[in-house]
C-alpha positions as CSV (number, residue, x, y, z in Angstrom):
1,M,48.8,14.4,3.0
2,R,48.2,12.5,-0.3
3,K,48.4,8.8,-0.4
4,P,51.2,7.3,-2.6
5,G,50.2,7.0,-6.2
6,C,47.4,9.6,-6.0
7,R,47.7,12.3,-8.4
8,R,47.0,16.1,-7.9
9,A,43.5,17.2,-8.3
10,Y,42.8,18.3,-11.8
11,R,42.3,22.1,-12.3
12,R,41.4,23.2,-15.8
13,V,42.9,26.5,-16.8
14,V,40.5,28.4,-19.1
15,E,42.3,30.4,-21.7
16,L,40.4,33.8,-22.2
17,E,40.1,35.5,-25.4
18,R,39.8,39.4,-25.4
19,V,36.6,40.9,-27.0
20,V,36.9,44.4,-28.0
21,R,34.3,46.9,-29.5
22,E,34.5,47.0,-33.3
23,E,34.2,50.8,-33.6
24,D,37.2,51.8,-31.4
25,G,39.0,48.6,-30.2
26,E,38.0,49.3,-26.5
27,L,38.2,46.1,-24.4
28,V,34.6,45.0,-23.3
29,G,35.5,41.6,-21.7
30,H,36.7,38.2,-22.3
31,I,35.3,34.9,-23.4
32,G,36.5,31.3,-22.7
33,V,35.1,27.8,-23.3
34,E,34.2,25.7,-20.2
35,R,32.6,22.3,-19.8
36,R,29.3,22.6,-17.8
37,G,26.7,20.0,-17.5
38,G,28.3,17.6,-20.0
39,A,28.5,20.4,-22.8
40,D,31.0,23.0,-23.7
41,V,29.6,26.6,-23.2
42,W,31.0,30.0,-24.0
43,V,31.4,32.0,-20.9
44,A,31.5,35.8,-21.0
45,H,33.7,37.4,-18.3
46,A,33.9,41.0,-17.3
47,V,37.0,43.1,-18.2
48,F,38.6,42.2,-14.8
49,G,37.8,38.5,-15.1
50,S,34.6,37.7,-13.1
51,V,32.1,35.5,-14.8
52,L,29.0,37.3,-16.2
53,R,27.1,34.7,-18.2
54,A,27.3,31.4,-20.2
55,F,26.1,30.9,-23.7
56,P,25.9,28.0,-26.1
57,E,27.5,29.7,-28.9
58,R,30.6,31.9,-29.2
59,E,28.9,34.6,-31.3
60,A,26.3,35.1,-28.7
61,A,28.9,35.6,-25.9
62,V,30.7,38.1,-28.1
63,A,27.6,39.9,-28.9
64,F,26.6,40.1,-25.3
65,L,29.8,41.6,-24.3
66,R,29.9,44.1,-27.1
67,R,26.3,45.2,-26.0
68,S,26.5,44.9,-22.2
69,G,30.1,44.3,-21.2
70,L,30.9,48.0,-20.2
71,P,27.4,49.0,-19.1
72,L,27.4,46.2,-16.6
73,L,30.4,47.7,-14.9
74,A,28.2,50.7,-13.7
75,E,25.7,48.2,-12.0
76,R,25.7,47.3,-8.3
77,W,27.8,44.2,-7.7
78,W,28.0,42.1,-4.7
79,Y,31.1,40.7,-2.9
80,R,31.3,38.0,-0.3
81,P,34.8,37.7,1.3
82,S,34.4,34.1,2.5
83,D,31.7,31.3,2.2
84,D,30.3,32.0,5.7
85,A,30.2,35.9,5.2
86,E,27.3,38.0,4.2
87,W,27.1,39.6,0.7
88,R,28.2,43.1,0.6
89,P,26.8,45.6,-2.0
90,T,29.7,46.9,-4.0
91,V,30.4,49.6,-6.4
92,L,33.1,49.3,-9.0
93,V,35.6,52.2,-9.1
94,E,38.1,51.1,-11.6
95,A,38.2,47.9,-13.7
96,R,41.2,46.5,-15.6
97,P,42.2,43.0,-16.7
98,G,43.0,40.9,-13.6
99,A,42.1,43.5,-11.0
100,V,39.2,45.8,-9.8
101,T,39.1,48.6,-7.4
102,V,35.8,48.6,-5.4
103,R,34.0,50.7,-2.8
104,F,31.8,49.0,-0.1
105,G,30.4,52.0,1.7
106,L,29.5,55.6,0.8
107,D,33.1,57.0,1.6
108,P,34.7,57.6,-1.9
109,Y,38.2,57.1,-0.2
110,A,37.4,53.7,1.3
111,T,38.3,51.5,-1.6
112,V,40.1,48.2,-1.9
113,T,41.6,46.5,-5.0
114,L,40.5,42.9,-5.6
115,T,42.8,40.5,-7.5
116,G,43.3,36.8,-8.0
117,E,40.7,34.4,-6.2
118,A,38.8,37.3,-4.8
119,L,37.6,38.2,-8.2
120,G,35.6,35.0,-8.2
121,R,33.8,36.3,-5.0
122,L,32.5,39.3,-6.9
123,V,29.2,38.8,-8.8
124,L,26.3,40.8,-10.2
125,T,23.7,38.6,-8.4
126,P,24.3,37.1,-5.1
127,T,23.6,33.4,-4.6
128,G,22.5,31.4,-1.5
């Protein structure tokens, strides 16, 4: 319960800009500006929304996505369902804006679709 006069915690909503391949208009990811370490940085996001990498300049983020946005979808990803769970090796089966279908084991039919906050738990390199 909040104390009287306390405001809600501030949560910044990042507006993402679509990035497409120039040759054919294929969506390769999204970019958005975030404040990190006292400076604004351009953050490259995968097609489905997970953070890939931060850049000091917009042009560098766009170039990275055009060069690597789609090929990175073929890499092994890692998923951790909760902070106290182990990282699970993950294969992306289908990616689209706001959702990604993944497979955790070898069974091609054992898939799950991740959306919302679960996308923030899907990364290229596990931490901690």
